[in-house]
N, C-alpha and C positions, 0 to 999 in steps of 0.2 A: 650894794645889796643885790642878792639874787633870790628869786622867789620860785619855788617848785610847786607846780600845780598838777596834782594827780587826779585825772578824770577816769573813773572806773565804777562799775557796779560794786556795791558793798556786799551783796549776796549773790551767789552763783550756785547752780546745781552741779553735782558731780558729772564730769565729762561734758558739760556745756562749755561754750567758749566765750570769753570776754576780752575786751580790749583795754589795756592799761595805757592811757594816753597822756603824754607829757607835753604836747605841743604848745600849750598855753603858758608854759613856764617862761619867765623872762627876768631880766635884771635891769638895773639902772644904767644910764648911758656911760657912767664912769667905770662899770664893772668889766673885768677881763672877759673876752669872748669865750664862748663854750667851745671846747675842743673834742669832747666825747660825752655821750649820754648812754647810761647803762641802767638796766632794770634787773633786780633780783626778785623773781616771782614768789619765792617763799624762803624762810629763814635758812634752811639747810642747803639751798641751791647756790649756784655761782651766778655772778653777774652776766647778763647778756647785753652785748652792745647793740643799741637800736639806732644809733646815728651813723651817717655815712662818713667818709674820710675827706670830703671836700670842704673847703673853707670859702665863704662862711657856710656853716651847717644848714641843711634844709630841715626846719623844725617840723614839717609835715610828716617826716619819717620817725619822729620821736614817739613810737608806740610799740607795744608788745602784745600780740594775740596769744592767749594762753588757755589751756584746759587743765583742771586739777583732777588727779586720779585718786585722791583720798579726801575724806571729809575733815572738817576742823577749821580753825581760824588760821588764815595764811597772812603772814606779815610781809607785805611787798616793800621793797626798798628801791627808791629812785636815786641814782647817783649822777651828779654832773661834775665833770672835770673841766678846768678852764686852762687857757693858754699859759697862764702864770703858774700852772701845776697845782693850784689849790682845788679843793673839792667841797661839794655840799651834798648832803644826803637828807632824805625825808622818807619816813615810813607811812604805810597805809595798810589797814587791816581789811581783809576780805574773808567772809564766812562762806565756806563751801559745805553744802548740805546734800543729802541724798533725796531721791524722788519721794520716798515714804515720808520724810520729814517735811518736804516742801508742800505736799498735799494740794497741788494746784487743782482748780476746779475744771479746767479745760486744757487742751493741748493743741499742737499744731495740726494734727490730723483733723480735729474738729473744725479748724479754720478752713482747711482745704476743701471741705465739703461745700462751702459757700464761695470761696475764692481759690480756685485751683492754682493760680500763679502767685499766691500771697507771699511766698518766700522771695520773690523778686524785690520785695521792699525791705528785706533785712538790712540793718545798718552794717557798715563795714566792720569786719571782725566778728560778726555774729553768725551763728549757725542755727539759731532757733529764736522763737518769740517768747521764751519762758519768762523773760523780764516783763513783757506786757501781760502775760497771764498772771504773773505775781501782782502786778499793779491792779488788775481787775479783781483779784481775790481780796486785796486790801480795800478797794472801793465797795465791794459787796458787803464786807464785814462792817465797814463804816455806815453803810446804808441801813443795815440791820440795827446797829446801835442808834442811828438817828430816829428810827421808827420805834425805838423803845424796847426792843427784844433783849432780854437779859436772862441769865441762868438763875436757877432757884436762889442761889446765894447772893444774887445782885451783881455778879461779875459779868463782864462783856463776853459775848460769844466769840470764840477764836476759831481758827481753821480746824483745831483738834476736836471741837464739839460738833462739827458738821459730819453726821454719821453717813448720810447718803449723798455722795457727790453728784449723782445723776440728776438730783433735783435742782441743782444750780449750774449744771454744765451748759445748758442752752443760754442761760443768762450770761454766764461768764464768756461764752463763745462770741456772742453778739457784742458784748461790751469790749472785748479784746479787739475784734475787728474794727469797731468804731475808733478805738484809741490808735491803732496802727495807721488807719487811713487818715486820721486827723494829723498824725505826725509827719506824713509825707505830703499833705496838702500845702500849697503855697499861695492859694487864692481862695476867697470866700465862695466862689462859684465854680471851682474846677471839679473834675469828675471825682476826685478823691473826697472832697468835701460833700458832694452830693451823695456818694455812697455811704460816707460816715453818717450822714443824717438818716439815711434809710436804715442803717444798722442800729442807730439810736432808737428808732421807733420799734424795731424788732426786739431790742433789748428791753424796752419798757413793757412790751407785750409779754415777753417771757417772764419778767419780774412780776407782773401783775397776776399771772396765773400760777405762780410757783407755790408749791408746798415745801416747807423747810423741815427737814428732820434733823434735829440737833439734840445733843445729850443734855437736856434741861437739868436733870438732877445728877449728872456726872456719874452714872452707874454703868456706863459702857454697854448699855443694852437699849434696844429700840422698843419703846412701848407706845401705846396710843397717845399718851400725853406728850410724847416727843415730836409729834407731827403737827405742824402749825401752818395755816394758810397765811402767807405774808402779803400777797397781792398789793392793793393800794391802802390797806388798813393802816391807820395811824394810831399808835398807842401812846399814852401819856404816863410818864413815870415821875 
């Protein structure tokens, strides 16, 4: 038996870069050795060889860095060929969206205001921290839901209802910095953990003073009723 493991982001922004990583793929001891590893980044493309030609193959090279130039769902196919000429394939879907659809609350330029060299901490294969900004967006929306903020019809607030991104930009910026520094920290008292804690406090302060403008009644217009102080208020629903 051979098991293909595809490690990749499932959502990517147009012209951002992601790494399709297959290095954790493996088989049972009695399986024929791998002779070639290929990746097809989308259905209409051709396979790209990502393995070397040395035996045994170096699995640390089993990856493809890629950028998509069109939006939509991209079906990635990983293909392994073995010494006995048999093959195994596995598909993985990646959704590519544009900036307007992503509607991230902060960007890398916001991070550089506080940490000029922040891009030194990009993971291999990445050219931006959009994945971290997207995680911050999800956490902010989860926090609003936890506090009981809902739309008039009772549905959850989504990124589409946040009418004024400037109101949550600072919150998202500090949260993203905290997440990035936590990801590179490898000890509870290293400089990255200390900085992450400092940004956690900044994040809390930003959250506690924020006013949220969201389309409460889904009329696509900003009114007085759409502006809400979120601060440390707890609402019960």
